[in-house]
TORPA-4810 file (N, C-alpha, C, O; in nm, 3 decimals):
<nodes>
NODE_1_-2.131_2.009_-4.165_-2.015_2.096_-4.167_-1.995_2.166_-4.032_-1.885_2.169_-3.977_M
NODE_2_-2.107_2.223_-3.979_-2.097_2.292_-3.850_-2.057_2.197_-3.738_-1.985_2.235_-3.646_Y
NODE_3_-2.103_2.071_-3.747_-2.070_1.972_-3.647_-1.917_1.952_-3.639_-1.863_1.942_-3.529_K
NODE_4_-1.850_1.948_-3.752_-1.705_1.928_-3.755_-1.630_2.050_-3.703_-1.526_2.037_-3.638_Y
NODE_5_-1.682_2.168_-3.730_-1.620_2.291_-3.681_-1.629_2.297_-3.528_-1.533_2.335_-3.461_V
NODE_6_-1.744_2.258_-3.473_-1.763_2.259_-3.328_-1.669_2.159_-3.262_-1.608_2.190_-3.159_I
NODE_7_-1.656_2.040_-3.319_-1.564_1.940_-3.265_-1.421_1.992_-3.269_-1.347_1.978_-3.172_V
NODE_8_-1.381_2.052_-3.380_-1.246_2.106_-3.395_-1.221_2.217_-3.293_-1.114_2.223_-3.234_L
NODE_9_-1.319_2.306_-3.273_-1.305_2.413_-3.175_-1.293_2.357_-3.032_-1.215_2.407_-2.952_L
NODE_10_-1.371_2.254_-3.001_-1.366_2.191_-2.868_-1.229_2.130_-2.842_-1.172_2.147_-2.734_T
NODE_11_-1.175_2.059_-2.941_-1.043_1.998_-2.926_-0.937_2.105_-2.912_-0.847_2.093_-2.828_V
NODE_12_-0.946_2.209_-2.992_-0.848_2.318_-2.986_-0.852_2.387_-2.850_-0.747_2.416_-2.793_T
NODE_13_-0.972_2.414_-2.798_-0.984_2.478_-2.667_-0.926_2.390_-2.557_-0.863_2.439_-2.464_L
NODE_14_-0.948_2.260_-2.567_-0.892_2.169_-2.467_-0.741_2.174_-2.467_-0.679_2.174_-2.360_S
NODE_15_-0.681_2.177_-2.584_-0.536_2.183_-2.594_-0.484_2.317_-2.543_-0.385_2.320_-2.470_V
NODE_16_-0.549_2.425_-2.579_-0.504_2.558_-2.539_-0.520_2.585_-2.389_-0.442_2.662_-2.332_L
NODE_17_-0.619_2.523_-2.326_-0.642_2.548_-2.184_-0.556_2.459_-2.096_-0.565_2.466_-1.973_T
NODE_18_-0.473_2.377_-2.156_-0.381_2.295_-2.077_-0.447_2.176_-2.012_-0.400_2.128_-1.909_G
NODE_19_-0.556_2.128_-2.069_-0.624_2.011_-2.015_-0.530_1.891_-2.026_-0.494_1.848_-2.136_C
NODE_20_-0.490_1.838_-1.911_-0.397_1.726_-1.914_-0.450_1.611_-1.831_-0.522_1.631_-1.732_E
NODE_21_-0.415_1.492_-1.872_-0.459_1.374_-1.800_-0.364_1.344_-1.685_-0.246_1.379_-1.687_Q
NODE_22_-0.422_1.279_-1.582_-0.341_1.236_-1.469_-0.246_1.126_-1.516_-0.285_1.040_-1.596_E
NODE_23_-0.122_1.126_-1.469_-0.030_1.020_-1.509_-0.080_0.885_-1.457_-0.149_0.880_-1.355_P
NODE_24_-0.046_0.776_-1.525_-0.090_0.645_-1.478_-0.038_0.617_-1.338_0.073_0.657_-1.302_P
NODE_25_-0.119_0.548_-1.260_-0.079_0.512_-1.126_0.028_0.403_-1.132_0.011_0.304_-1.204_L
NODE_26_0.136_0.420_-1.059_0.241_0.319_-1.053_0.192_0.207_-0.962_0.163_0.229_-0.844_I
NODE_27_0.184_0.088_-1.017_0.133_-0.025_-0.941_0.244_-0.090_-0.858_0.362_-0.077_-0.889_Q
NODE_28_0.202_-0.160_-0.755_0.297_-0.234_-0.672_0.336_-0.362_-0.744_0.250_-0.433_-0.797_A
NODE_29_0.464_-0.391_-0.747_0.513_-0.516_-0.805_0.579_-0.605_-0.701_0.606_-0.722_-0.727_T
NODE_30_0.606_-0.550_-0.583_0.664_-0.624_-0.472_0.565_-0.622_-0.356_0.505_-0.519_-0.327_I
NODE_31_0.548_-0.736_-0.291_0.466_-0.745_-0.171_0.554_-0.774_-0.051_0.649_-0.852_-0.061_G
NODE_32_0.524_-0.711_0.061_0.594_-0.737_0.187_0.491_-0.777_0.292_0.379_-0.726_0.291_N
NODE_33_0.529_-0.866_0.381_0.447_-0.899_0.498_0.541_-0.901_0.617_0.638_-0.977_0.619_A
NODE_34_0.513_-0.819_0.718_0.603_-0.809_0.832_0.529_-0.773_0.959_0.406_-0.768_0.962_G
NODE_35_0.607_-0.748_1.064_0.549_-0.715_1.194_0.633_-0.608_1.262_0.749_-0.585_1.226_S
NODE_36_0.573_-0.545_1.361_0.650_-0.447_1.438_0.654_-0.483_1.586_0.692_-0.401_1.669_I
NODE_37_0.615_-0.608_1.619_0.618_-0.647_1.761_0.649_-0.796_1.778_0.579_-0.866_1.851_S
NODE_38_0.752_-0.843_1.711_0.796_-0.979_1.736_0.760_-1.078_1.627_0.742_-1.042_1.511_G
NODE_39_0.752_-1.204_1.667_0.733_-1.315_1.574_0.585_-1.339_1.546_0.503_-1.346_1.637_F
NODE_40_0.553_-1.353_1.417_0.415_-1.378_1.374_0.415_-1.482_1.264_0.514_-1.503_1.194_Y
NODE_41_0.301_-1.546_1.250_0.274_-1.630_1.134_0.161_-1.565_1.056_0.049_-1.557_1.105_G
NODE_42_0.191_-1.519_0.935_0.087_-1.458_0.851_0.049_-1.565_0.750_0.123_-1.593_0.655_I
NODE_43_-0.068_-1.624_0.771_-0.105_-1.743_0.697_-0.175_-1.716_0.564_-0.130_-1.762_0.459_R
NODE_44_-0.283_-1.643_0.568_-0.365_-1.633_0.447_-0.424_-1.492_0.426_-0.534_-1.480_0.373_D
NODE_45_-0.354_-1.389_0.464_-0.403_-1.253_0.442_-0.399_-1.222_0.292_-0.300_-1.249_0.225_V
NODE_46_-0.507_-1.168_0.241_-0.516_-1.133_0.100_-0.585_-0.997_0.085_-0.668_-0.958_0.166_A
NODE_47_-0.548_-0.925_-0.020_-0.605_-0.793_-0.049_-0.666_-0.796_-0.188_-0.605_-0.843_-0.284_I
NODE_48_-0.789_-0.747_-0.197_-0.857_-0.735_-0.326_-0.837_-0.594_-0.379_-0.837_-0.498_-0.302_Q
NODE_49_-0.818_-0.582_-0.510_-0.803_-0.451_-0.573_-0.933_-0.408_-0.639_-1.027_-0.487_-0.650_T
NODE_50_-0.937_-0.283_-0.682_-1.057_-0.231_-0.748_-1.085_-0.305_-0.878_-1.198_-0.303_-0.926_T
NODE_51_-0.985_-0.369_-0.935_-1.005_-0.450_-1.056_-1.070_-0.584_-1.028_-1.109_-0.654_-1.122_G
NODE_52_-1.083_-0.622_-0.899_-1.151_-0.745_-0.861_-1.059_-0.859_-0.823_-1.104_-0.955_-0.759_G
NODE_53_-0.932_-0.853_-0.860_-0.839_-0.961_-0.829_-0.791_-0.957_-0.685_-0.798_-0.853_-0.619_G
NODE_54_-0.743_-1.071_-0.637_-0.691_-1.083_-0.502_-0.541_-1.110_-0.507_-0.495_-1.184_-0.594_W
NODE_55_-0.466_-1.050_-0.416_-0.322_-1.075_-0.402_-0.297_-1.126_-0.262_-0.341_-1.066_-0.164_T
NODE_56_-0.225_-1.239_-0.252_-0.198_-1.301_-0.124_-0.073_-1.247_-0.057_0.028_-1.221_-0.124_G
NODE_57_-0.079_-1.231_0.074_0.035_-1.187_0.155_0.063_-1.288_0.266_0.121_-1.253_0.368_F
NODE_58_0.022_-1.413_0.248_0.044_-1.519_0.346_0.184_-1.575_0.333_0.203_-1.684_0.278_G
NODE_59_0.282_-1.502_0.384_0.423_-1.539_0.364_0.478_-1.623_0.477_0.598_-1.650_0.479_Y
NODE_60_0.394_-1.665_0.572_0.440_-1.753_0.679_0.505_-1.678_0.793_0.456_-1.573_0.835_G
NODE_61_0.615_-1.733_0.844_0.682_-1.678_0.962_0.752_-1.547_0.928_0.834_-1.541_0.836_A
NODE_62_0.720_-1.442_1.003_0.783_-1.310_0.982_0.821_-1.250_1.116_0.763_-1.282_1.220_V
NODE_63_0.921_-1.163_1.111_0.964_-1.089_1.229_1.030_-0.961_1.181_1.134_-0.967_1.116_N
NODE_64_0.972_-0.847_1.213_1.031_-0.720_1.174_0.969_-0.661_1.049_0.888_-0.724_0.980_G
NODE_65_1.009_-0.539_1.023_0.959_-0.463_0.908_1.074_-0.439_0.812_1.184_-0.407_0.858_Y
NODE_66_1.057_-0.453_0.682_0.932_-0.480_0.612_0.894_-0.628_0.607_0.787_-0.660_0.557_P
NODE_67_0.979_-0.717_0.656_0.943_-0.858_0.662_0.976_-0.931_0.534_1.065_-0.892_0.459_G
NODE_68_0.903_-1.039_0.510_0.924_-1.121_0.392_0.874_-1.047_0.268_0.785_-0.963_0.276_A
NODE_69_0.933_-1.081_0.153_0.888_-1.015_0.030_0.873_-1.116_-0.082_0.931_-1.224_-0.080_S
NODE_70_0.792_-1.077_-0.181_0.769_-1.162_-0.298_0.725_-1.075_-0.414_0.670_-0.966_-0.394_A
NODE_71_0.748_-1.123_-0.534_0.697_-1.059_-0.655_0.546_-1.082_-0.658_0.501_-1.195_-0.641_D
NODE_72_0.468_-0.976_-0.680_0.322_-0.991_-0.680_0.260_-0.953_-0.814_0.139_-0.929_-0.822_I
NODE_73_0.340_-0.948_-0.919_0.285_-0.908_-1.049_0.263_-0.758_-1.050_0.355_-0.682_-1.019_G
NODE_74_0.143_-0.715_-1.084_0.108_-0.572_-1.080_-0.020_-0.556_-1.000_-0.126_-0.604_-1.040_K
NODE_75_-0.008_-0.489_-0.887_-0.121_-0.470_-0.797_-0.159_-0.324_-0.791_-0.075_-0.238_-0.762_M
NODE_76_-0.285_-0.295_-0.817_-0.335_-0.158_-0.815_-0.390_-0.117_-0.680_-0.334_-0.151_-0.575_G
NODE_77_-0.500_-0.044_-0.682_-0.559_0.018_-0.562_-0.636_-0.087_-0.481_-0.723_-0.155_-0.536_V
NODE_78_-0.606_-0.101_-0.351_-0.677_-0.199_-0.268_-0.817_-0.152_-0.231_-0.843_-0.033_-0.215_P
NODE_79_-0.908_-0.250_-0.218_-1.045_-0.219_-0.181_-1.100_-0.308_-0.069_-1.204_-0.277_-0.011_T
NODE_80_-1.031_-0.418_-0.037_-1.078_-0.509_0.069_-0.960_-0.590_0.122_-0.867_-0.621_0.048_H
NODE_81_-0.965_-0.624_0.251_-0.863_-0.709_0.312_-0.933_-0.817_0.394_-1.033_-0.791_0.461_I
NODE_82_-0.877_-0.937_0.387_-0.929_-1.045_0.472_-0.819_-1.146_0.498_-0.723_-1.156_0.422_R
NODE_83_-0.834_-1.220_0.607_-0.737_-1.325_0.636_-0.709_-1.341_0.783_-0.773_-1.278_0.868_G
NODE_84_-0.611_-1.428_0.814_-0.577_-1.460_0.952_-0.426_-1.452_0.972_-0.348_-1.469_0.878_T
NODE_85_-0.387_-1.426_1.097_-0.246_-1.426_1.137_-0.241_-1.464_1.284_-0.343_-1.462_1.353_W
NODE_86_-0.123_-1.497_1.332_-0.108_-1.532_1.473_0.020_-1.474_1.528_0.119_-1.457_1.456_R
NODE_87_0.018_-1.443_1.657_0.139_-1.397_1.726_0.207_-1.521_1.784_0.142_-1.603_1.849_K
NODE_88_0.337_-1.532_1.762_0.413_-1.648_1.809_0.441_-1.744_1.694_0.367_-1.749_1.595_G
NODE_89_0.550_-1.821_1.710_0.590_-1.912_1.603_0.563_-2.058_1.635_0.537_-2.136_1.543_W
NODE_90_0.569_-2.096_1.761_0.551_-2.238_1.792_0.472_-2.251_1.921_0.438_-2.152_1.986_N
NODE_91_0.442_-2.374_1.957_0.353_-2.396_2.071_0.419_-2.370_2.205_0.351_-2.372_2.308_Y
NODE_92_0.550_-2.344_2.208_0.615_-2.299_2.331_0.579_-2.153_2.360_0.585_-2.108_2.474_D
NODE_93_0.541_-2.079_2.254_0.496_-1.941_2.270_0.350_-1.940_2.315_0.278_-2.038_2.297_D
NODE_94_0.307_-1.829_2.374_0.166_-1.812_2.404_0.099_-1.759_2.277_0.101_-1.638_2.252_E
NODE_95_0.041_-1.848_2.199_-0.013_-1.812_2.069_-0.146_-1.738_2.084_-0.230_-1.774_2.166_L
NODE_96_-0.164_-1.635_2.002_-0.291_-1.563_1.992_-0.321_-1.553_1.843_-0.233_-1.522_1.763_V
NODE_97_-0.446_-1.578_1.806_-0.488_-1.580_1.666_-0.575_-1.459_1.637_-0.651_-1.412_1.722_Y
NODE_98_-0.562_-1.409_1.514_-0.637_-1.290_1.473_-0.695_-1.312_1.334_-0.642_-1.390_1.255_Y
NODE_99_-0.805_-1.243_1.306_-0.860_-1.246_1.170_-0.930_-1.113_1.141_-0.971_-1.040_1.231_R
NODE_100_-0.940_-1.086_1.012_-1.006_-0.962_0.967_-1.077_-0.987_0.834_-1.033_-1.070_0.754_I
NODE_101_-1.184_-0.915_0.813_-1.256_-0.914_0.686_-1.318_-0.774_0.678_-1.424_-0.750_0.736_D
NODE_102_-1.252_-0.682_0.605_-1.293_-0.542_0.611_-1.272_-0.471_0.477_-1.179_-0.504_0.403_A
NODE_103_-1.359_-0.375_0.447_-1.339_-0.294_0.327_-1.225_-0.193_0.347_-1.194_-0.155_0.460_P
NODE_104_-1.166_-0.151_0.238_-1.066_-0.044_0.236_-1.123_0.068_0.151_-1.174_0.042_0.042_I
NODE_105_-1.114_0.190_0.197_-1.162_0.306_0.121_-1.070_0.325_-0.001_-0.963_0.385_0.010_D
NODE_106_-1.112_0.272_-0.116_-1.026_0.272_-0.234_-1.006_0.412_-0.292_-0.900_0.441_-0.348_S
NODE_107_-1.104_0.500_-0.279_-1.087_0.637_-0.330_-0.976_0.708_-0.252_-0.889_0.773_-0.311_D
NODE_108_-0.981_0.696_-0.119_-0.878_0.758_-0.036_-0.742_0.689_-0.059_-0.639_0.756_-0.065_L
NODE_109_-0.743_0.557_-0.072_-0.618_0.484_-0.095_-0.552_0.532_-0.224_-0.430_0.551_-0.228_A
NODE_110_-0.630_0.550_-0.329_-0.572_0.596_-0.455_-0.515_0.738_-0.443_-0.409_0.767_-0.497_E
NODE_111_-0.585_0.824_-0.372_-0.534_0.960_-0.351_-0.400_0.958_-0.277_-0.308_1.032_-0.311_K
NODE_112_-0.391_0.872_-0.176_-0.266_0.861_-0.101_-0.153_0.805_-0.189_-0.040_0.853_-0.183_K
NODE_113_-0.185_0.704_-0.269_-0.085_0.645_-0.358_-0.035_0.749_-0.458_0.085_0.757_-0.484_M
NODE_114_-0.125_0.829_-0.513_-0.086_0.933_-0.609_-0.005_1.043_-0.542_0.087_1.099_-0.603_R
NODE_115_-0.038_1.075_-0.416_0.040_1.175_-0.343_0.185_1.129_-0.329_0.277_1.206_-0.353_T
NODE_116_0.205_1.003_-0.290_0.341_0.951_-0.276_0.411_0.944_-0.411_0.532_0.968_-0.421_L
NODE_117_0.337_0.910_-0.515_0.395_0.900_-0.649_0.452_1.035_-0.696_0.549_1.039_-0.771_Q
NODE_118_0.391_1.143_-0.651_0.432_1.276_-0.693_0.506_1.351_-0.581_0.517_1.473_-0.584_D
NODE_119_0.557_1.278_-0.483_0.613_1.336_-0.362_0.757_1.387_-0.378_0.793_1.489_-0.321_Y
NODE_120_0.837_1.316_-0.456_0.980_1.343_-0.459_1.019_1.447_-0.563_0.963_1.452_-0.673_Y
NODE_121_1.116_1.530_-0.527_1.166_1.634_-0.618_1.251_1.573_-0.730_1.235_1.612_-0.846_E
NODE_122_1.338_1.481_-0.697_1.434_1.428_-0.796_1.415_1.280_-0.826_1.438_1.236_-0.939_Y
NODE_123_1.374_1.203_-0.727_1.358_1.059_-0.745_1.232_1.032_-0.827_1.124_1.081_-0.794_Y
NODE_124_1.247_0.952_-0.933_1.133_0.916_-1.017_1.104_0.768_-0.998_1.174_0.683_-1.055_E
NODE_125_1.002_0.734_-0.918_0.972_0.593_-0.892_0.922_0.523_-1.016_0.854_0.583_-1.101_P
NODE_126_0.955_0.395_-1.027_0.909_0.315_-1.140_0.821_0.199_-1.096_0.738_0.150_-1.173_T
NODE_127_0.838_0.153_-0.972_0.752_0.048_-0.919_0.739_0.066_-0.768_0.828_0.119_-0.702_H
NODE_128_0.626_0.019_-0.716_0.601_0.034_-0.573_0.596_-0.099_-0.502_0.602_-0.206_-0.563_G
NODE_129_0.585_-0.090_-0.370_0.569_-0.209_-0.285_0.442_-0.193_-0.201_0.419_-0.087_-0.141_S
NODE_130_0.361_-0.298_-0.198_0.243_-0.302_-0.112_0.283_-0.385_0.010_0.341_-0.492_-0.004_M
NODE_131_0.252_-0.335_0.129_0.299_-0.399_0.251_0.184_-0.426_0.347_0.095_-0.343_0.365_Q
NODE_132_0.187_-0.544_0.408_0.096_-0.579_0.516_0.181_-0.587_0.643_0.279_-0.662_0.648_V
NODE_133_0.143_-0.509_0.744_0.221_-0.502_0.868_0.127_-0.530_0.985_0.024_-0.465_0.999_V
NODE_134_0.166_-0.629_1.069_0.081_-0.665_1.183_0.149_-0.626_1.315_0.271_-0.623_1.326_V
NODE_135_0.065_-0.599_1.412_0.109_-0.568_1.549_-0.005_-0.612_1.640_-0.096_-0.534_1.669_D
NODE_136_0.000_-0.737_1.686_-0.109_-0.801_1.760_-0.236_-0.794_1.676_-0.235_-0.840_1.562_E
NODE_137_-0.347_-0.736_1.728_-0.471_-0.736_1.650_-0.471_-0.628_1.541_-0.558_-0.629_1.453_E
NODE_138_-0.377_-0.537_1.545_-0.371_-0.428_1.446_-0.307_-0.478_1.316_-0.208_-0.551_1.318_R
NODE_139_-0.366_-0.439_1.205_-0.312_-0.473_1.074_-0.319_-0.349_0.986_-0.422_-0.280_0.980_I
NODE_140_-0.209_-0.321_0.917_-0.202_-0.203_0.831_-0.161_-0.246_0.690_-0.088_-0.343_0.670_Q
NODE_141_-0.210_-0.171_0.593_-0.166_-0.187_0.455_-0.096_-0.057_0.418_-0.154_0.052_0.428_V
NODE_142_0.030_-0.069_0.375_0.110_0.048_0.340_0.158_0.036_0.195_0.166_-0.074_0.139_M
NODE_143_0.189_0.151_0.138_0.241_0.159_0.002_0.368_0.243_0.006_0.370_0.348_0.071_Y
NODE_144_0.472_0.198_-0.062_0.599_0.270_-0.058_0.674_0.253_-0.190_0.649_0.160_-0.266_T
NODE_145_0.766_0.346_-0.215_0.860_0.333_-0.326_1.000_0.301_-0.275_1.094_0.291_-0.354_F
NODE_146_1.013_0.285_-0.144_1.140_0.248_-0.082_1.255_0.336_-0.128_1.363_0.288_-0.161_A
NODE_147_1.231_0.467_-0.128_1.339_0.562_-0.160_1.423_0.578_-0.033_1.377_0.636_0.066_C
NODE_148_1.545_0.527_-0.036_1.633_0.530_0.080_1.741_0.634_0.055_1.813_0.628_-0.044_V
NODE_149_1.753_0.731_0.146_1.839_0.848_0.126_1.985_0.813_0.104_2.056_0.888_0.036_A
NODE_150_2.034_0.704_0.159_2.176_0.674_0.141_2.208_0.629_-0.002_2.325_0.627_-0.041_R
NODE_151_2.105_0.592_-0.080_2.130_0.550_-0.218_2.063_0.639_-0.322_2.095_0.630_-0.441_T
NODE_152_1.970_0.726_-0.279_1.896_0.811_-0.372_1.871_0.948_-0.309_1.880_0.963_-0.187_R
NODE_153_1.838_1.046_-0.393_1.799_1.177_-0.341_1.648_1.175_-0.318_1.570_1.183_-0.413_D
NODE_154_1.608_1.163_-0.193_1.467_1.149_-0.157_1.406_1.281_-0.108_1.309_1.280_-0.033_C
NODE_155_1.462_1.392_-0.151_1.410_1.524_-0.113_1.266_1.538_-0.159_1.236_1.515_-0.277_T
NODE_156_1.174_1.577_-0.069_1.035_1.597_-0.112_1.020_1.728_-0.189_1.089_1.827_-0.164_P
NODE_157_0.927_1.725_-0.284_0.892_1.849_-0.353_0.818_1.941_-0.256_0.752_1.894_-0.164_R
NODE_158_0.831_2.070_-0.277_0.761_2.167_-0.193_0.610_2.151_-0.212_0.560_2.141_-0.324_E
NODE_159_0.538_2.148_-0.099_0.392_2.135_-0.097_0.341_2.008_-0.165_0.231_2.007_-0.220_N
NODE_160_0.419_1.899_-0.162_0.378_1.776_-0.229_0.285_1.690_-0.143_0.227_1.594_-0.193_S
NODE_161_0.270_1.723_-0.015_0.186_1.643_0.074_0.102_1.735_0.163_0.121_1.736_0.284_D
NODE_162_0.009_1.812_0.105_-0.068_1.909_0.185_-0.156_1.846_0.292_-0.187_1.911_0.392_P
NODE_163_-0.196_1.721_0.275_-0.283_1.654_0.373_-0.206_1.579_0.480_-0.266_1.526_0.574_K
NODE_164_-0.073_1.572_0.467_0.009_1.503_0.567_-0.005_1.352_0.566_0.005_1.289_0.670_G
NODE_165_-0.028_1.294_0.449_-0.046_1.149_0.438_0.087_1.073_0.438_0.091_0.957_0.480_W
NODE_166_0.193_1.134_0.392_0.322_1.065_0.382_0.388_1.064_0.519_0.400_1.168_0.584_V
NODE_167_0.431_0.946_0.563_0.497_0.934_0.692_0.619_0.843_0.680_0.639_0.776_0.579_E
NODE_168_0.699_0.842_0.785_0.818_0.757_0.786_0.777_0.612_0.810_0.679_0.584_0.879_R
NODE_169_0.852_0.522_0.752_0.822_0.380_0.766_0.840_0.335_0.911_0.914_0.397_0.987_S
NODE_170_0.771_0.225_0.950_0.783_0.176_1.087_0.926_0.137_1.123_1.012_0.118_1.037_P
NODE_171_0.948_0.127_1.251_1.076_0.090_1.312_1.186_0.189_1.278_1.195_0.291_1.347_Q
NODE_172_1.269_0.168_1.181_1.385_0.254_1.159_1.355_0.380_1.078_1.440_0.469_1.072_K
NODE_173_1.239_0.391_1.017_1.202_0.512_0.944_1.293_0.548_0.829_1.324_0.666_0.810_G
NODE_174_1.338_0.450_0.752_1.437_0.477_0.648_1.377_0.524_0.515_1.450_0.567_0.426_V
NODE_175_1.245_0.516_0.501_1.181_0.560_0.377_1.043_0.616_0.409_1.004_0.624_0.525_T
NODE_176_0.971_0.655_0.306_0.837_0.712_0.323_0.732_0.608_0.281_0.752_0.530_0.189_E
NODE_177_0.620_0.611_0.353_0.506_0.525_0.321_0.378_0.607_0.331_0.376_0.715_0.391_V
NODE_178_0.274_0.555_0.270_0.139_0.604_0.297_0.060_0.484_0.350_0.070_0.374_0.296_V
NODE_179_-0.018_0.507_0.455_-0.099_0.401_0.515_-0.235_0.401_0.445_-0.311_0.497_0.454_V
NODE_180_-0.264_0.292_0.376_-0.388_0.281_0.299_-0.500_0.219_0.381_-0.618_0.239_0.351_L
NODE_181_-0.464_0.145_0.486_-0.562_0.083_0.574_-0.498_0.065_0.710_-0.381_0.029_0.720_F
NODE_182_-0.574_0.092_0.816_-0.529_0.072_0.954_-0.649_0.022_1.033_-0.739_0.100_1.065_D
NODE_183_-0.650_-0.107_1.063_-0.766_-0.165_1.130_-0.726_-0.265_1.236_-0.608_-0.294_1.255_G
NODE_184_-0.828_-0.318_1.304_-0.806_-0.418_1.408_-0.890_-0.541_1.377_-1.009_-0.532_1.345_K
NODE_185_-0.826_-0.656_1.389_-0.897_-0.781_1.371_-0.948_-0.831_1.504_-0.913_-0.779_1.610_G
NODE_186_-1.033_-0.934_1.498_-1.078_-0.998_1.621_-0.974_-1.099_1.664_-0.899_-1.152_1.581_E
NODE_187_-0.967_-1.128_1.794_-0.864_-1.218_1.846_-0.928_-1.341_1.911_-1.045_-1.341_1.949_S
NODE_188_-0.845_-1.446_1.922_-0.891_-1.571_1.981_-0.770_-1.647_2.036_-0.661_-1.640_1.978_S
NODE_189_-0.786_-1.719_2.148_-0.677_-1.801_2.200_-0.659_-1.932_2.122_-0.560_-2.002_2.140_P
NODE_190_-0.756_-1.964_2.036_-0.749_-2.085_1.955_-0.767_-2.046_1.808_-0.823_-1.941_1.779_V
NODE_191_-0.719_-2.130_1.716_-0.731_-2.095_1.573_-0.877_-2.080_1.531_-0.966_-2.148_1.583_P
NODE_192_-0.900_-1.991_1.435_-1.033_-1.975_1.377_-1.059_-2.091_1.279_-0.966_-2.141_1.217_F
NODE_193_-1.185_-2.132_1.267_-1.219_-2.239_1.173_-1.205_-2.194_1.030_-1.230_-2.271_0.937_D
</nodes>
């Protein structure tokens, strides 16, 4: 009898103290692969999530941001990135090849994703985009809801980004992103095996 009273009191106290669960993380359903410094071939870059699955971003020839896009199902928090890309499109260009195999801080990535999810005063995001952006040996993984002011009210909530993680998107800065990974790959004048 006492056991049931204690359980009932614990549940009641939890409700009265306003104990609330964090809202589910909005997963990325669109993938982008692009560049901020000209023509690239993104061949086989892939990102692993905390759930263990891999999502490919090898969309081929890209130029500009956000670049090529594709439906990626539902992608959660990234934990690892690996793959190759090259600067230039054909052999008339001076081709340079790059590769990376690196962990991503998934705890920090999730915090950044949640910050952006709760960033807007009026806009309620329903799906996100995971983006791979290359610039020579530099490779970044970004997350965005692509809230564009000319079509939506993208006003930020007051104090919604105390750590300063939310920034303007590359090139034209038309939306907000959080950078989940920013690293450098190794380079080679010839393709990697």
